[in-house]
Structures are given as C-alpha cells and as structure tokens.
C-alpha positions as CSV (number, residue, x, y, z in Angstrom):
1,M,3.3,40.0,27.2
2,Q,0.7,42.9,26.8
3,A,-1.3,41.3,29.6
4,K,1.7,41.3,32.0
5,I,2.3,45.0,31.2
6,K,-1.3,45.8,31.8
7,I,-1.1,44.1,35.2
8,I,2.1,45.8,36.2
9,L,0.5,49.3,35.4
10,E,-2.6,48.5,37.3
11,K,-0.4,47.7,40.3
12,L,1.5,51.0,39.9
13,I,-1.7,53.0,39.6
14,R,-2.9,51.3,42.9
15,A,0.3,52.2,44.7
16,R,0.6,55.6,43.1
17,A,0.2,57.2,46.6
18,I,2.7,55.2,48.3
19,I,5.1,55.9,45.3
20,T,4.5,59.5,45.4
21,I,5.3,59.6,49.1
22,V,8.6,57.8,48.8
23,I,9.6,60.0,46.0
24,F,8.8,63.1,48.0
25,L,10.8,61.9,51.0
26,G,13.6,61.0,48.9
27,L,13.6,64.6,47.3
28,L,13.3,66.2,50.9
29,F,16.4,64.1,52.0
30,W,18.3,64.9,48.8
31,S,17.5,68.7,48.8
32,S,18.4,69.1,52.4
33,Y,21.7,67.2,52.0
34,S,22.7,69.1,48.9
35,V,22.1,72.5,50.5
36,Y,23.5,71.8,54.1
37,V,26.4,69.5,53.2
38,L,27.3,70.0,49.6
39,N,26.4,73.7,49.5
40,K,24.4,73.5,46.2
41,T,22.0,76.3,46.8
42,S,21.3,76.5,43.0
43,I,18.6,73.8,43.4
44,Y,16.2,76.5,45.0
45,V,16.9,79.4,42.9
46,E,14.2,81.0,40.7
47,N,13.1,78.7,38.0
48,G,15.5,75.9,39.6
49,L,15.1,72.2,40.1
50,L,12.8,72.4,43.0
51,E,10.4,74.9,41.2
52,N,10.2,72.7,38.0
53,I,9.4,69.6,40.4
54,Q,6.6,71.8,41.9
55,V,5.2,72.6,38.5
56,F,5.2,69.0,37.5
57,T,3.6,67.9,40.7
58,I,0.7,70.3,40.5
59,S,0.2,69.8,36.9
60,I,-0.3,66.1,37.5
61,A,-2.9,67.0,40.1
62,C,-4.6,69.3,37.7
63,F,-4.9,66.5,35.0
64,V,-6.0,63.9,37.6
65,L,-8.8,66.0,38.8
66,F,-10.0,67.3,35.4
67,L,-10.3,63.7,33.8
68,P,-13.3,62.7,36.0
69,V,-15.2,65.9,34.8
70,V,-14.9,64.5,31.4
71,Y,-15.2,60.8,31.8
72,Q,-17.1,60.2,34.9
73,N,-20.9,60.5,35.6
74,R,-20.8,62.5,38.8
75,T,-22.8,65.0,40.7
76,D,-19.8,66.7,42.0
77,K,-18.1,67.9,38.9
78,L,-18.0,71.6,39.9
79,I,-15.8,70.7,42.8
80,L,-13.5,68.8,40.7
81,L,-13.3,71.6,38.1
82,F,-12.8,74.1,40.8
83,L,-9.8,72.2,42.3
84,S,-8.4,71.5,38.8
85,F,-8.6,75.1,37.9
86,L,-6.9,76.0,41.3
87,C,-4.0,73.7,40.4
88,L,-3.7,75.5,37.1
89,S,-3.5,78.8,38.7
90,F,-0.7,77.4,41.0
91,A,1.2,76.1,38.0
92,L,0.9,79.5,36.2
93,R,2.1,81.1,39.5
94,E,5.2,79.1,39.6
95,V,6.1,79.3,36.0
96,D,7.5,82.6,34.4
97,V,5.6,82.0,31.2
98,E,6.9,85.4,29.8
99,D,10.5,83.9,29.5
100,L,9.5,80.9,27.6
101,N,10.0,80.4,23.8
102,I,6.2,80.2,22.9
103,P,3.9,82.4,20.8
104,S,3.1,86.1,22.3
105,V,-0.5,85.0,22.5
106,L,0.2,82.3,25.0
107,K,2.6,84.6,26.9
108,F,-0.2,87.1,27.4
109,I,-2.7,84.6,28.7
110,G,-0.2,82.8,30.9
111,S,1.4,85.9,32.7
112,G,0.7,89.3,34.0
113,I,-2.6,90.9,33.3
114,G,-3.8,88.2,31.0
115,R,-3.1,85.3,33.4
116,N,-4.9,87.4,36.2
117,A,-7.9,88.1,34.0
118,L,-8.2,84.3,33.0
119,I,-8.0,83.1,36.5
120,A,-10.5,85.7,37.8
121,A,-13.0,84.9,34.8
122,G,-12.7,81.0,35.6
123,F,-13.3,81.6,39.5
124,I,-16.1,84.1,38.9
125,T,-18.1,81.7,36.4
126,M,-17.6,78.9,38.6
127,F,-18.8,80.8,41.7
128,S,-21.7,82.2,39.8
129,Y,-22.7,78.6,38.8
130,L,-22.4,77.6,42.5
131,I,-24.8,80.5,43.6
132,F,-27.4,79.2,41.2
133,N,-27.2,75.7,42.3
134,I,-26.4,76.2,46.1
135,K,-29.0,73.8,47.1
136,H,-27.4,70.8,45.3
137,Y,-23.7,71.7,46.3
138,K,-24.4,72.7,49.9
139,N,-24.4,69.0,51.2
140,L,-21.6,68.2,48.6
141,L,-19.3,71.0,49.9
142,S,-19.9,70.1,53.5
143,S,-19.3,66.4,52.8
144,F,-16.2,67.1,50.9
145,L,-14.6,69.4,53.6
146,A,-15.4,66.8,56.2
147,S,-13.6,64.0,54.1
148,K,-9.9,62.8,54.0
149,E,-9.4,64.5,50.8
150,G,-10.8,67.6,52.0
151,A,-8.5,67.5,54.9
152,L,-5.5,66.9,52.8
153,I,-6.3,69.9,50.6
154,I,-6.7,72.2,53.5
155,T,-3.5,71.1,55.0
156,A,-1.8,71.7,51.4
157,G,-3.2,75.4,51.5
158,I,-1.9,76.0,54.9
159,L,1.7,74.6,53.9
160,L,1.4,77.1,50.9
161,C,0.9,79.9,53.3
162,I,3.8,78.7,55.5
163,G,5.9,78.8,52.3
164,E,4.8,82.5,51.6
165,G,5.9,83.2,55.1
166,F,9.4,81.8,54.8
167,E,9.8,84.0,51.6
168,N,10.1,87.2,53.7
169,M,12.3,85.5,56.5
170,S,15.6,86.7,55.1
171,S,17.3,86.4,58.5
172,V,16.8,82.5,58.3
173,P,19.6,80.7,56.7
174,H,18.6,79.2,53.3
175,H,14.9,80.5,53.9
176,V,14.2,80.0,50.3
177,L,14.8,76.3,50.7
178,F,12.3,76.1,53.5
179,E,9.8,78.2,51.3
180,E,10.3,75.7,48.2
181,L,10.0,72.7,50.4
182,S,6.8,73.9,52.0
183,E,5.2,74.6,48.7
184,L,6.3,71.2,47.5
185,S,4.9,69.5,50.5
186,G,1.7,71.2,49.9
187,Y,1.6,70.4,46.1
188,V,2.2,66.9,47.2
189,L,-0.7,66.7,49.6
190,F,-2.8,68.3,46.9
191,L,-1.8,65.5,44.5
192,L,-2.7,62.7,47.1
193,G,-6.1,64.3,47.7
194,A,-6.5,64.4,43.9
195,F,-5.7,60.7,43.6
196,T,-8.4,59.8,46.2
197,Y,-11.1,62.2,45.2
198,S,-10.8,61.6,41.4
199,K,-12.2,58.0,42.1
200,N,-15.5,57.4,40.6
201,G,-18.2,58.2,43.2
202,T,-19.6,54.5,43.3
203,T,-16.3,53.1,44.4
204,R,-15.5,55.8,47.1
205,P,-16.2,54.8,50.6
206,A,-19.4,56.0,51.8
207,S,-18.0,57.5,55.0
208,G,-17.9,61.1,55.0
209,Y,-20.2,61.6,52.0
210,S,-23.9,62.2,51.8
211,K,-26.0,59.3,51.1
212,S,-28.2,61.5,49.0
213,V,-25.2,62.0,46.7
214,D,-24.7,58.4,46.0
215,S,-28.5,57.8,45.6
216,F,-28.7,60.8,43.0
217,A,-25.7,59.6,41.2
218,C,-27.2,56.1,40.8
219,A,-30.7,57.3,39.9
220,K,-30.4,56.4,36.4
221,S,-29.3,52.8,36.9
222,T,-31.4,52.1,40.2
223,P,-35.3,52.2,40.4
224,L,-36.6,55.0,42.7
225,L,-38.8,52.6,44.5
226,H,-38.5,48.8,45.0
227,T,-41.6,47.0,43.7
228,T,-42.7,43.5,44.2
229,E,-44.9,41.5,41.7
230,L,-48.6,41.9,42.6
231,R,-50.6,38.9,43.2
232,P,-54.5,38.4,42.8
233,Y,-56.5,39.4,45.7
234,A,-58.2,36.8,47.6
235,S,-60.7,37.7,50.3
236,P,-60.8,35.5,53.6
237,N,-64.3,34.3,52.8
238,S,-63.5,32.7,49.6
239,S,-60.9,30.3,51.3
240,S,-63.5,29.2,53.8
241,N,-66.3,28.7,51.2
242,T,-63.9,26.5,49.2
243,H,-63.4,24.2,52.4
244,R,-67.2,24.1,52.8
245,N,-67.8,22.9,49.2
246,G,-65.2,20.1,49.8
C-alpha cells in the first residue's frame, strides 16, 4: 500500500507543471464567468479569493526555490536564494500582515517600515555577496537569463508590471479583475520556472547552461584529469635484441 502511494506521489510530482497549468486555466475561466455572468465582484476585492490564491501560489514558489539551497550541493545557490527572497517579498506585498491576529513583533517585521527594512537588508546583503564573487556568478547569471526558466521569470515580471498598470485604469470595467489575473498569471509563471530551476544541477539539461558550471559542481566526485595505468617503458632496441638472441 505504501509503495503504491509513493508511486502515485512521484507521478504527481512529475506532472506538477501540467497540474498547475490546468488549475490556473480553470481559475481563469471561473473568475471571468463569476464576474461577467454572475456579477460576483467580491472575488477580486482586497484580501479576497484571488489575492489569497496569489499568496498561496507565490509562497509555494518561495518554498520550492529555497529547498535546493539547503538540500542540494549546487554552485548557483545565490540565484536560488535571491529568487526565493523575491517570492517572499511578493507574498508580504500581497498580505496585509498588520490586519492579522499575530504578535506585534511579526506585524512590525511583515508590514510597513519593518517589512521594507527586511527586504532592503536581504537584497543588499545578496548584492554585496554577488559583487565579491562576480567572476563566479557572471557566467551563471548569463546562463540563467538565457535559459527557459529565466524566460519564464522575466515574463512573470512583465505580467506583474501589466497588473500594476491595470490598477490605475479605473475607466476600464472590472479593471481590478484584470490586475489580479495579470498578477496571478505572473505568479504561476514564476512557480513553473521554480519547478524546473529547482531541479538538481546534475539532472538539468545541459543546453542553456555553462559547461564549466556542471564540471565545477561535479568536481568533488570526478577526477580533474583522466589518467591511465602506466606500463614499464621498453625501448625499440630491446625487442630487436631479443629476436637476435632467439
């Protein structure tokens, strides 16, 4: 029974991208139908259903990107940590932490000045580390930006900017719905990129990534130079002398 459950879970994990896309398309259709046909505008109000789904989606992306930092031996951990922290900042942006029933310390950290200070300190720290290790991360960054995952996350950022634009378009009917759906689309793309990029570096496709990265990641398990067993040296004259003696 446990083996069957394990197999089912493994299949679900492999199909997680497809499942995510199907759920997103269902939400897209359902929300549009609810607003334009049933006139249920409550789904896109502040702290409404769509915002809660956004927080849930970007929180999963944050978790997925952070796990490899802890459990995988990779050379691109700073990129993973940056993306995970970026997801955290998005989640704090969507949630009104000051309205939650939590201790005052957490309210201060997760909202207002405390939140801004936390996010600024995190990004400044990572940026400083990047500057001191620019030679190592230069190739990694260029490879990531040229990869499929980089394209997904860049597109996600564009969709988030589009969502911000819809926020000010009060002349457009249900402009808040377009804002929330654009942001949700961006978070879903971020999550899809996180699913792929969080894979171990040794199992990722080689295309789009620097070969030096893979060789560096496997340096501990693979010899630097391939050597062959040395045989005793025999001069050409020795073989001819042997034939003469025979």
